[in-house]
C-alpha positions as CSV (number, residue, x, y, z in Angstrom):
1,M,25.1,40.2,7.5
2,A,28.1,37.9,8.0
3,G,31.0,40.2,7.1
4,P,32.5,42.6,4.6
5,A,31.8,42.0,0.9
6,H,35.4,41.0,0.1
7,N,35.3,38.3,2.7
8,S,32.8,36.2,0.8
9,S,33.7,35.7,-2.8
10,S,30.7,33.3,-3.3
11,T,28.2,36.1,-2.3
12,S,26.7,37.5,-5.5
13,R,26.3,41.2,-6.1
14,L,22.6,40.7,-6.5
15,D,22.4,39.1,-3.1
16,L,24.4,41.9,-1.5
17,E,22.2,44.6,-3.0
18,R,19.1,42.7,-2.0
19,R,20.3,42.4,1.6
20,A,21.4,46.0,1.7
21,F,18.0,47.1,0.3
22,L,16.2,45.1,3.0
23,D,18.4,46.6,5.7
24,L,17.6,50.1,4.4
25,L,13.9,49.3,4.5
26,R,14.2,48.1,8.1
27,I,16.0,51.4,8.9
28,A,13.3,53.4,7.2
29,N,10.5,51.7,9.0
30,T,12.0,51.9,12.5
31,M,14.0,55.2,12.6
32,A,13.3,58.8,11.8
33,N,16.3,60.5,13.4
34,P,19.1,61.2,10.9
35,K,21.8,60.2,13.3
36,D,20.1,56.9,14.1
37,I,19.8,56.2,10.4
38,A,23.5,57.1,9.9
39,R,24.5,54.7,12.7
40,Q,22.8,51.8,11.0
41,L,23.8,52.9,7.5
42,V,27.5,52.9,8.4
43,V,27.2,49.2,9.3
44,V,25.6,48.4,5.9
45,A,28.3,50.4,4.1
46,W,31.0,48.6,6.0
47,H,29.7,45.2,4.8
48,L,29.2,46.3,1.2
49,S,32.5,48.1,0.8
50,G,34.8,45.6,2.4
51,C,36.9,48.4,3.8
52,E,38.2,48.4,7.4
53,A,36.9,51.9,8.2
54,V,33.7,53.6,7.1
55,A,32.0,56.9,8.2
56,I,29.0,58.9,7.4
57,R,29.0,62.7,7.1
58,L,25.6,64.5,7.4
59,K,24.6,68.1,6.9
60,N,24.5,70.0,10.2
61,G,24.6,73.8,10.3
62,P,27.1,75.2,7.8
63,G,29.1,71.9,7.5
64,Y,29.0,68.2,7.3
65,P,30.4,66.7,10.5
66,Y,30.7,63.0,11.1
67,A,27.4,61.5,12.3
68,A,28.6,57.9,12.6
69,S,31.8,55.9,12.1
70,L,33.1,52.4,12.3
71,G,36.8,51.4,12.4
72,F,38.3,54.9,12.4
73,P,40.4,56.0,15.5
74,E,38.7,58.6,17.6
75,Q,41.6,61.0,17.0
76,F,41.1,60.8,13.2
77,I,37.4,61.6,13.5
78,S,38.1,64.5,15.9
79,L,40.7,66.0,13.5
80,E,38.6,65.6,10.4
81,D,35.2,66.3,11.8
82,D,35.0,70.0,10.8
83,L,35.4,70.6,7.1
84,C,34.6,74.4,7.2
85,A,37.5,76.6,6.2
86,K,38.1,79.5,8.6
87,D,40.3,82.6,8.7
88,E,42.9,83.4,11.3
89,E,40.2,84.7,13.6
90,G,38.0,81.6,13.4
91,R,35.4,83.1,11.1
92,L,33.9,81.0,8.3
93,L,35.3,81.5,4.8
94,R,32.6,81.8,2.3
95,G,32.5,81.5,-1.5
96,E,30.9,83.5,-4.3
97,H,27.3,82.7,-3.2
98,R,28.0,83.0,0.5
99,Q,28.2,79.3,0.9
100,P,30.8,78.0,3.5
101,I,34.0,76.8,1.8
102,L,34.5,73.1,2.6
103,A,38.1,71.8,2.8
104,C,39.8,68.8,1.3
105,L,38.4,66.2,-1.1
106,C,35.4,65.5,1.1
107,G,34.5,69.2,0.6
108,R,34.9,68.9,-3.2
109,V,32.7,65.8,-3.4
110,L,30.0,67.4,-1.1
111,T,29.9,70.6,-3.2
112,G,30.1,68.7,-6.5
113,Q,33.3,70.5,-7.5
114,V,34.7,67.5,-9.3
115,N,36.3,67.0,-12.7
116,R,34.8,63.8,-14.1
117,L,37.6,63.7,-16.7
118,Q,40.0,62.9,-14.0
119,P,40.4,59.2,-13.3
120,F,39.9,59.5,-9.6
121,F,36.4,61.0,-10.0
122,T,33.5,58.9,-11.2
123,D,30.6,59.9,-13.5
124,R,28.4,60.0,-10.4
125,G,30.6,62.5,-8.5
126,S,32.5,60.1,-6.2
127,F,36.2,60.2,-5.5
128,I,38.1,56.9,-5.6
129,T,41.8,56.1,-5.2
130,P,43.3,52.7,-4.7
131,S,46.5,54.3,-3.3
132,T,46.9,57.8,-1.8
133,S,50.7,57.3,-2.0
134,Q,50.6,56.8,-5.7
135,L,48.1,59.6,-6.2
136,L,50.2,62.2,-4.3
137,A,53.4,61.0,-6.0
138,S,51.9,61.4,-9.4
139,H,52.0,65.2,-9.1
140,P,48.6,65.9,-10.7
141,E,48.2,69.1,-12.5
142,P,47.5,72.2,-10.3
143,G,43.9,72.5,-9.2
144,C,42.7,69.0,-10.1
145,L,42.8,67.9,-6.4
146,G,42.4,71.3,-4.9
147,H,43.8,72.0,-1.4
148,T,44.0,68.7,0.5
149,R,44.9,68.3,4.2
150,N,46.4,64.8,3.4
151,R,45.2,63.4,6.8
152,C,44.0,60.2,5.2
153,H,47.4,59.6,3.7
154,G,49.1,60.8,6.9
155,A,47.1,58.2,8.9
156,G,48.3,55.5,6.6
157,Y,45.2,55.0,4.6
158,E,45.8,53.9,1.0
159,T,42.3,53.1,-0.3
160,V,39.9,56.1,0.0
161,G,36.4,56.3,-1.4
162,L,34.0,59.3,-1.0
163,F,30.4,58.8,-2.1
164,P,28.0,61.7,-2.1
165,I,24.6,61.2,-0.6
166,R,22.6,63.4,-2.9
167,R,19.1,63.6,-4.3
168,D,17.2,66.2,-6.3
169,D,20.3,68.5,-6.2
170,V,20.4,68.4,-2.4
171,T,23.4,67.0,-0.7
172,Y,22.7,65.3,2.6
173,G,26.2,64.0,3.3
174,L,28.6,61.4,2.1
175,I,29.9,57.9,2.8
176,Q,33.6,57.6,3.4
177,C,35.5,54.3,3.0
178,N,39.1,54.0,4.0
179,D,41.6,51.1,4.2
180,H,45.3,50.8,5.0
181,R,45.5,48.2,2.2
182,P,45.6,49.5,-1.4
183,G,43.0,48.6,-4.0
184,R,40.2,47.6,-1.6
185,L,37.5,49.2,-3.7
186,T,36.8,47.2,-6.9
187,A,34.6,48.5,-9.8
188,E,31.8,46.3,-8.4
189,S,32.1,47.6,-4.8
190,V,32.2,51.2,-6.1
191,D,29.0,50.6,-8.0
192,L,27.5,49.0,-4.9
193,M,28.5,52.0,-2.7
194,E,27.2,54.5,-5.2
195,N,23.8,52.7,-5.3
196,L,23.8,52.6,-1.5
197,A,24.4,56.3,-1.4
198,V,21.4,56.9,-3.7
199,S,19.1,54.8,-1.5
200,A,20.5,56.5,1.6
201,A,19.7,59.9,0.1
202,H,16.0,59.0,-0.1
203,L,16.0,58.0,3.6
204,F,17.6,61.3,4.6
205,Q,15.3,63.3,2.3
206,L,12.4,61.9,4.3
207,A,14.1,62.3,7.7
208,M,15.5,65.7,7.2
209,A,12.6,67.3,5.4
């Protein structure tokens, strides 16, 4: 691939999807380790999204740590790696069904705790905002965002997209796309990323069975 989706206005969506599909087939045919797949998937996602920073979270133990990233500072990845909420003694906090409580918006997308009536959630369970500054300044009603750590906004990222990697009611992880520039995820690129997440879920279903 020659560069991010937004850098080539002449590249059609069909061509982008075809090339992404071929890349995923190559990954499926040559790799069985989930982390190896994630390292290749993050490159495909970077090209399709047009965002400057992309990461893949994968299920590992009680949480979903980062398995691969491209464009994020190491400090950001280190601070945001562990989503599991803990008490003052470092013990995992668990919900009603003994599932670990996952923090921030990544946690809400991973656990499917989204309100699709809110404009920042899509029908497919993704979270999208063109501007974290505007989102936080809009003072949404209590509970619609949940408890957020605001580290994306604190790091200067305006565009944020979180796309669940889910198949047959099993969540394998998510694709995270961030950019310091606002409005980097268009309706077309969001659709591309959601389709990519669906295809990725099939790969991880095979690799993590």
